[in-house]
N, C-alpha and C positions, 0 to 999 in steps of 0.2 A: 576707701571702699564705701560703696553705697551712694555716692554722689554722681553716678553716671547719668548721662543724658538718656541712657537706655531704660532707666527706671520709669515705670508706667507705660512702656511701649509693649507692643505685642509682636513677637518675632516668630516666623515659621522657617524651619530648616527642612529641606528635603534631600535625603541622601540614602542610598541603598545599603549603607553600612551603619547598623545600629550603634556600633562603638563610636563612630564619628558624631552621631547625634548626641550621644552621652557626653562626649568631651565638649562639644559646643555648649550644651546645657550647663555643664559644670563651670566652664570658663565664663560664660555670660552671666549666670546667676551668682557667681562668686563676687563679681564686680557690681552687679545691678540686681539685688535680690527682689526688687519690686517689678521686675520685668516678667512678662508672661511669655513662656517659651513653649512652642508646639513643634513636634517633629512628625515627619512622614517618611516612610521607607520605599514608597512606590510612586510612580507618576500619577496613577489614578487617585491615590490617597492625597497627594499634594494638590492635584487639580481640584478635588472635592473641597479641601480645606480653603484653598484660594478663593473658590467660588462661594463659600458659605460663611466665611468669617472675615472680619476686617483686620488687616495686618499693617503694621507700620514699616516693616522690613522683611524681606525674604532672603534666605541663604540657600543657594541651589547648587547641587552637584551637577556636573555636566554629563557624565556617563552614568548609565544604569537607571536614571530616572527621567530621561529626556529633558535635561535641564534647559536646553535652548527653547523647547516648546513651552515649558513653564515660565521661562524668562519673558517670552512674548506675552503671555497671559498677565503676568505681574505688571509689566510695563503698560499694557493696555488698561489696567485697573489703576494706574498711577502709584503703584507700590514700588519703592526703591528695592532693587535686587542686586545681590552680589553673587558672583560665581565662585565656587570652591571646587578645586580639582586636584587630582594626583595623576591619574592616567591620561588626562587630556591636556596636561600642562605643556603648552606650546605657544609661540608667538601668534600663530594663526587662530587658535581658539581664544586667546586673549583679545585679539583684534575683533574677532566675530562677536565676542561677548559685549564689547563696548559699542560696536556698530548696532547691535540689537537692543541697546539701551541699558545694559548693566552699569551700575555705578561703581563696581569694583570687581576685582579678580584676585583671588588669593590662593596660593598653594596650600594643600592640606598639611604639609609639614611646617606651616607657619601658624597653626591653630592657636598657639600660645600668644599670638599677637592679635587675635581676632577682636577683642573688645575695643582697643583704640581705633582699629580699622572701622568697626561698625559705628563708633561714635563719630568718626570723621564723616562717614556716609550720611548720618543723621544731621550733622552740623552744617555740612556744605551741601545743601539739598539739591542743587541743580548742577553740580559738577561731578563728572565721572572721575574715578581715580583717587583724587585727594592726596593727602600726605602719605598714605600707605604705599601708593605707587612710587613716590619718591623714595620712601624707606626701603622698598623692595627692589629698587633699580639695580643695586649691586648683586642681589640674589639672582635676578634675571640675567645680568651680564655674566655671572659665573656659570649659570646653568646653560645658557644658550650661546655664549660668546659675546665679545665686546661689540660686535657689529650686527647683532640680531635684528635690529630695526631697519637695517639697510634696504632689504627688499620692499619694504612698505614705508620708506622714508617720509614721503609726503603725509601719509596718515598719521604717523607718530609725531611728526613736527607739529601738525595741527592739533593733535590730542594734547601734547605737552603745552601748547599755547593756551589751551583751555584750563589745564590743571596745574600748571606750574605757578611760581610766585607771581608772574605777570598776569596769569589768567584768573587769579582769584580776586 
């Protein structure tokens, strides 16, 4: 504990559920006590913080805070972003997240795994997905069925080529 790559980093999380922000802060700060964590509960507050402060990473809910709009702003500023969702958990929103430049996509019920995921995002700077995508593959298969990638097979094959063992 305390040796995390997140130490010394500044992270912004935007989610309309204050309890999610609290869990994120607890998880992140428990493993990286020298990390600066900011939270916002509205699109407007998140937009203001994104525009007025320097962040090393942002965590964005999709629903309730216009997460895709915030994602576009973060990507335009060169800030790595991951999408966090419960209500918008679907293959389509995951694909859209990556197409818009998200570096990760994680279900809210996997918040207990957030720190290694964020560390991967920071460590593998130019790759979307990282190991967490590999680690969540079974979760997605169980949730959406074994063939969930089939309708967008070309996209996912190219995506996995960038993030898989051969793509790193």
